[in-house]
FIMAR-758847 format. One record per residue (C-alpha): x, y, z; residue number from 1. Coordinates in steps of 0.5 Angstrom, whole numbers. Layout:
residues N
X;Y;Z;NUM;
...
END
This chain:
residues 450
43;-3;-35;1;
46;5;-33;2;
45;9;-28;3;
44;15;-32;4;
39;12;-37;5;
34;10;-32;6;
29;15;-29;7;
23;13;-23;8;
16;15;-23;9;
13;12;-17;10;
6;13;-16;11;
2;11;-9;12;
-5;12;-7;13;
-8;12;-1;14;
-14;6;1;15;
-14;4;-6;16;
-16;-4;-6;17;
-12;-9;-11;18;
-20;-9;-14;19;
-21;-3;-15;20;
-19;-2;-22;21;
-23;-5;-28;22;
-16;-9;-31;23;
-16;-13;-24;24;
-24;-16;-26;25;
-29;-9;-23;26;
-33;-8;-29;27;
-37;-2;-25;28;
-30;2;-25;29;
-27;7;-30;30;
-19;7;-29;31;
-16;8;-36;32;
-9;9;-34;33;
-9;3;-29;34;
-10;-1;-34;35;
-6;2;-39;36;
0;1;-34;37;
-3;-7;-33;38;
-2;-8;-41;39;
4;-5;-42;40;
8;-8;-36;41;
7;-13;-30;42;
1;-13;-26;43;
3;-17;-19;44;
-5;-20;-18;45;
-2;-22;-11;46;
1;-16;-8;47;
-1;-15;-1;48;
1;-10;6;49;
4;-13;13;50;
-1;-9;17;51;
-1;-4;21;52;
1;-3;29;53;
-4;3;30;54;
-11;5;26;55;
-7;9;21;56;
-5;3;17;57;
-2;8;11;58;
5;9;15;59;
8;3;17;60;
7;1;9;61;
9;7;7;62;
16;6;11;63;
17;0;8;64;
16;2;1;65;
21;7;2;66;
26;2;6;67;
25;-4;4;68;
24;-6;11;69;
19;-11;14;70;
14;-7;19;71;
17;-10;26;72;
23;-7;23;73;
21;-1;20;74;
15;1;24;75;
12;8;21;76;
17;14;22;77;
23;12;19;78;
29;12;23;79;
36;16;23;80;
40;10;21;81;
35;7;15;82;
37;10;8;83;
31;10;5;84;
31;8;-3;85;
31;15;-6;86;
36;18;-2;87;
41;12;-4;88;
39;14;-11;89;
40;21;-9;90;
47;19;-7;91;
48;16;-13;92;
47;22;-17;93;
39;22;-18;94;
35;29;-17;95;
30;27;-13;96;
23;29;-12;97;
17;28;-8;98;
9;31;-7;99;
4;29;-4;100;
2;25;2;101;
8;24;7;102;
7;20;14;103;
14;18;16;104;
17;24;19;105;
20;31;17;106;
28;28;18;107;
26;22;13;108;
23;26;8;109;
29;32;8;110;
35;27;7;111;
32;24;1;112;
30;28;-3;113;
33;35;-6;114;
28;38;-9;115;
19;38;-6;116;
13;42;-8;117;
6;41;-4;118;
8;36;0;119;
3;34;6;120;
4;31;12;121;
-2;29;15;122;
-6;23;15;123;
-13;25;11;124;
-17;31;11;125;
-21;35;6;126;
-19;35;-1;127;
-20;42;-3;128;
-16;45;3;129;
-9;41;3;130;
-4;44;8;131;
3;43;4;132;
10;45;4;133;
16;46;-1;134;
23;43;0;135;
27;49;-1;136;
35;47;0;137;
34;43;6;138;
29;46;9;139;
21;46;9;140;
19;53;7;141;
12;55;4;142;
7;53;9;143;
0;54;6;144;
-8;52;5;145;
-8;50;-2;146;
-15;50;-5;147;
-14;46;-11;148;
-16;39;-12;149;
-11;36;-8;150;
-10;31;-14;151;
-9;35;-19;152;
-5;39;-15;153;
1;35;-13;154;
0;32;-21;155;
1;39;-24;156;
8;39;-18;157;
10;33;-21;158;
9;34;-28;159;
12;41;-27;160;
19;38;-24;161;
19;32;-29;162;
18;38;-36;163;
24;43;-31;164;
28;37;-29;165;
35;38;-27;166;
40;37;-33;167;
45;32;-34;168;
41;27;-29;169;
36;22;-28;170;
31;23;-24;171;
26;20;-18;172;
20;22;-17;173;
14;20;-12;174;
8;22;-13;175;
4;20;-6;176;
-4;22;-7;177;
-9;23;-2;178;
-15;20;-6;179;
-19;15;-6;180;
-18;16;2;181;
-24;20;4;182;
-28;24;5;183;
-29;23;-2;184;
-30;30;-3;185;
-28;30;-11;186;
-30;34;-17;187;
-38;33;-18;188;
-36;30;-25;189;
-33;25;-23;190;
-39;23;-18;191;
-44;23;-24;192;
-41;17;-27;193;
-44;13;-22;194;
-50;11;-20;195;
-50;8;-14;196;
-58;5;-14;197;
-54;1;-20;198;
-48;-1;-17;199;
-47;-9;-15;200;
-45;-11;-8;201;
-40;-16;-7;202;
-42;-22;-6;203;
-39;-22;2;204;
-43;-16;4;205;
-45;-17;10;206;
-50;-12;15;207;
-45;-13;21;208;
-38;-17;22;209;
-40;-24;25;210;
-36;-22;31;211;
-31;-18;35;212;
-25;-17;31;213;
-22;-11;36;214;
-24;-6;32;215;
-31;-5;31;216;
-32;2;33;217;
-26;5;31;218;
-26;12;26;219;
-26;9;20;220;
-32;4;22;221;
-36;9;24;222;
-37;12;17;223;
-43;9;17;224;
-49;6;21;225;
-49;0;24;226;
-53;-5;22;227;
-51;-4;14;228;
-55;-3;9;229;
-55;-5;3;230;
-56;2;-1;231;
-52;6;4;232;
-47;1;3;233;
-47;2;-5;234;
-47;10;-3;235;
-40;9;-1;236;
-38;4;-6;237;
-40;9;-12;238;
-36;15;-8;239;
-30;10;-7;240;
-30;9;-15;241;
-31;17;-16;242;
-25;18;-12;243;
-21;13;-16;244;
-23;15;-23;245;
-22;22;-20;246;
-15;19;-19;247;
-14;16;-25;248;
-14;22;-29;249;
-8;24;-25;250;
-5;17;-27;251;
-6;19;-34;252;
-4;27;-34;253;
3;23;-31;254;
4;18;-36;255;
2;23;-42;256;
8;28;-39;257;
12;22;-40;258;
9;20;-47;259;
10;28;-49;260;
18;29;-47;261;
20;23;-49;262;
22;18;-42;263;
17;13;-44;264;
22;8;-45;265;
27;11;-41;266;
23;11;-34;267;
21;5;-30;268;
14;7;-27;269;
12;3;-20;270;
3;4;-19;271;
1;1;-13;272;
-3;3;-7;273;
-1;3;1;274;
-7;-1;4;275;
-14;-4;1;276;
-21;-2;5;277;
-27;-6;6;278;
-32;-1;4;279;
-39;-6;6;280;
-34;-13;6;281;
-35;-18;11;282;
-39;-13;15;283;
-33;-7;15;284;
-32;-1;12;285;
-24;0;14;286;
-18;-3;13;287;
-17;-5;20;288;
-16;-13;19;289;
-13;-18;15;290;
-18;-19;9;291;
-16;-19;2;292;
-21;-12;1;293;
-16;-10;6;294;
-9;-13;6;295;
-8;-14;-3;296;
-6;-7;-6;297;
-5;-6;-14;298;
2;-7;-15;299;
4;-5;-23;300;
12;-4;-26;301;
13;-2;-32;302;
19;1;-36;303;
24;-1;-39;304;
27;-8;-39;305;
20;-11;-37;306;
15;-15;-40;307;
9;-12;-43;308;
2;-15;-40;309;
5;-20;-35;310;
1;-23;-30;311;
5;-25;-24;312;
2;-29;-18;313;
8;-29;-14;314;
8;-27;-7;315;
10;-20;-6;316;
9;-14;-1;317;
11;-6;-2;318;
18;-7;1;319;
20;-11;-5;320;
19;-5;-8;321;
25;-2;-6;322;
30;-7;-7;323;
27;-9;-14;324;
28;-2;-17;325;
35;-2;-13;326;
36;-9;-18;327;
35;-5;-24;328;
40;0;-23;329;
46;-5;-20;330;
45;-2;-14;331;
46;-6;-8;332;
41;-5;-2;333;
42;-2;5;334;
43;-7;11;335;
37;-5;14;336;
33;-7;7;337;
30;-15;8;338;
26;-15;2;339;
25;-19;-4;340;
28;-17;-12;341;
23;-18;-16;342;
28;-18;-21;343;
28;-25;-23;344;
21;-25;-23;345;
20;-20;-28;346;
25;-23;-32;347;
21;-29;-32;348;
28;-34;-29;349;
22;-35;-22;350;
15;-35;-21;351;
16;-33;-14;352;
21;-31;-9;353;
17;-33;-2;354;
11;-38;0;355;
8;-35;5;356;
7;-28;7;357;
6;-25;14;358;
1;-20;16;359;
0;-17;22;360;
-5;-12;26;361;
-4;-9;33;362;
-3;-15;38;363;
-11;-17;37;364;
-10;-19;29;365;
-4;-24;25;366;
-5;-28;20;367;
-1;-32;14;368;
-3;-33;8;369;
0;-37;1;370;
-2;-37;-6;371;
-9;-44;-3;372;
-10;-41;4;373;
-10;-36;10;374;
-10;-37;17;375;
-12;-31;21;376;
-11;-31;29;377;
-15;-27;33;378;
-14;-25;41;379;
-19;-20;43;380;
-21;-19;50;381;
-18;-26;52;382;
-23;-28;47;383;
-19;-33;41;384;
-22;-33;34;385;
-19;-36;29;386;
-22;-37;22;387;
-19;-41;16;388;
-20;-40;8;389;
-19;-43;2;390;
-17;-37;-3;391;
-17;-42;-10;392;
-24;-44;-9;393;
-27;-38;-3;394;
-24;-31;-6;395;
-28;-27;-3;396;
-28;-31;4;397;
-34;-32;6;398;
-33;-40;9;399;
-30;-41;15;400;
-26;-48;15;401;
-23;-47;22;402;
-27;-52;25;403;
-27;-56;19;404;
-23;-64;22;405;
-22;-65;15;406;
-18;-58;14;407;
-15;-60;21;408;
-7;-62;19;409;
-8;-55;13;410;
-10;-52;20;411;
-3;-54;24;412;
2;-53;18;413;
-1;-46;17;414;
0;-44;25;415;
7;-48;25;416;
9;-43;19;417;
5;-37;23;418;
11;-39;28;419;
17;-39;23;420;
15;-32;21;421;
15;-29;28;422;
22;-31;28;423;
24;-29;20;424;
21;-22;21;425;
22;-21;29;426;
14;-20;30;427;
10;-20;35;428;
7;-26;36;429;
-1;-26;38;430;
-2;-22;44;431;
4;-18;45;432;
4;-11;43;433;
11;-6;42;434;
9;-3;49;435;
9;-9;53;436;
15;-11;50;437;
19;-5;50;438;
17;-6;59;439;
19;-13;59;440;
25;-12;55;441;
27;-7;60;442;
24;-11;66;443;
29;-16;63;444;
36;-11;63;445;
35;-9;70;446;
35;-15;72;447;
40;-17;68;448;
44;-11;71;449;
43;-12;78;450;
END
């Protein structure tokens, strides 16, 4: 497909888990724009993130999306020698634009985007008091605090760019919303859409997590009292749904802009989330864990050459997006990229691109996930805990099979696959963190020098 004709619109949400869309089976949430994308494109229902090495899971997820590089090779701040997706497209004649949350360092932003409006460099904050800057002439200019609802602010910036884009060039527009991340103070009309008392608690709601996972006191987990109550959890769910619907309205505006400008047939749209969120499941509120609610995310692709209404079960992760988009226009990914091109899955040539995915959080949690099962290993304060879940028969991960003799062989095989994935991705095994690894490497280098 000619690079002169295909545009890209990449939409990323903040803290939206995979099933926070009506099309994903949640009948209580209102998301017509997201549902439209799924109906008109390919919905990758098994998309996940790899995790993170600190509480801000979003930073490495965003870096992986931009670089096509896995967690232990691109950890958050994008290194100078890593070529980003928009940077490469810019070199191939694309007009590149960014708005919204950028959590991966200023140098990578400036080399990636020729244009930027209302770019937010923080991690979270008031949705009506957003400190933003613009990318002007290769520099960050016009730092200010904007009091417009940030999802609308970012959508407005993107719509203005698309409507007034440089002529004679295809475009890459990156719209990175801060919602539905807390604090979920969105316009009141969205809160009025949800009556907390009538919302359904998830089957795996628990007053508290059954054991110490190493992050029970992290900031995200302190947003509700211990033990969790049904009433307070429903309040959190209602606010989460409200913020998601508020985001959906802005996604709708972006899609309608493409329609009105006659760009829908020539623009590939990617819709994704940077990580999921527990919101009461397993007694947790945050995303610093390996459960489905926190590691699975939305991932939908729509556009020229992409079939309509396809539901893919392929095991994929955010770092697969970059090589997939480059594959659509025939550009070779940079040497630093290790993601898989999902093109064969999109075209129906393959059902999958891998047999398992690796997940990691700090030095305390590791997981391997297949279509049928998930193994999670914990090492917290010297205490080892293992969980084994049958994802087909227990999708809410409520029955731990790790001590069941009938699953001993499966446990053994998954542990072996986890060890293989460590090597495949240059990943640190359970119990090792980056600081310790660097110290060990420094000691080895010093010893070798002597």
